[in-house]
C-alpha positions as CSV (number, residue, x, y, z in Angstrom):
1,M,17.1,53.2,-8.2
2,L,15.6,50.4,-10.3
3,R,18.7,48.3,-9.9
4,R,18.6,48.7,-6.1
5,L,14.9,47.7,-6.1
6,I,15.6,44.6,-8.2
7,S,18.5,43.5,-6.0
8,R,16.4,44.0,-2.9
9,F,13.6,41.9,-4.5
10,V,16.1,39.1,-5.4
11,S,17.7,39.0,-2.0
12,D,14.3,39.0,-0.1
13,T,13.7,35.4,1.1
14,S,10.8,36.0,3.5
15,G,8.3,34.2,1.1
16,A,10.6,31.3,0.4
17,T,10.0,29.7,3.7
18,A,6.3,29.6,3.3
19,I,6.7,28.1,-0.2
20,E,9.1,25.4,1.2
21,Y,6.6,24.5,3.9
22,A,3.8,24.2,1.4
23,I,5.9,21.9,-0.9
24,L,6.8,19.8,2.2
25,A,3.2,19.5,3.2
26,V,2.1,18.5,-0.3
27,G,4.8,15.8,-0.3
28,I,3.9,14.4,3.0
29,S,0.2,14.4,2.0
30,I,1.0,12.4,-1.1
31,V,2.9,9.9,0.9
32,I,0.1,9.5,3.5
33,I,-2.5,9.1,0.8
34,G,-0.4,6.4,-0.9
35,V,0.1,4.5,2.3
36,V,-3.5,4.7,3.4
37,N,-4.7,3.6,-0.1
38,G,-2.3,0.6,0.0
39,L,-3.3,-0.4,3.5
40,G,-7.0,-0.1,2.6
41,T,-6.6,-2.4,-0.3
42,K,-4.8,-5.0,1.8
43,L,-7.3,-4.7,4.6
44,N,-10.2,-5.1,2.2
45,S,-8.8,-8.3,0.8
46,S,-8.1,-9.6,4.3
47,Y,-11.7,-8.9,5.3
48,D,-13.0,-10.6,2.2
49,S,-10.9,-13.7,3.0
50,V,-12.2,-13.8,6.6
51,S,-15.8,-13.3,5.3
52,S,-15.4,-16.2,2.8
53,A,-13.9,-18.4,5.5
54,I,-16.8,-17.8,7.9
55,K,-19.4,-18.5,5.2
């Protein structure tokens, strides 16, 4: 009885898909935050250069 319950629990993969999607979403979010942060820094320096050139 207990052995059958444990084997059924181990073979159940219904929650694994949700966890995989969550891990994938976190990874994509980290990449997006990194790219946006890098672009923001570059754009800020570009705007500072343009502002200095105009003055």
